[in-house]
C-alpha positions, 0 to 999 in steps of 0.5 A: 052476624056481622054488619058487613053481611047486611050490606049489599054485595055490589055497591055503585062506585063512588063518582070520581072527584073531578075537581082536582083534575085539570082539563087535559086529564078531564079530556082524557077521562071522557075519552076513556068513558066514550071507549067504554060506552062504545065497547058496552054498545058493541057487546049489546049489539052482539048479544042482540044478534045472538038472540035474534039468531036463537029466536029465528032458530026456534021459531021454525 
């Protein structure tokens, strides 16, 4: 058994080093993160809508 087999399959990505980025790069990074947050929230809303539809169907 290798030592790698004992490591978790999914590891949390290491935080990005922000000290090397300039103001414009940081603003772009924040904008990218906000876009990703919006995408995740839209997916949550879609899944909740799908779930409520399924619950309504099976509650009859």
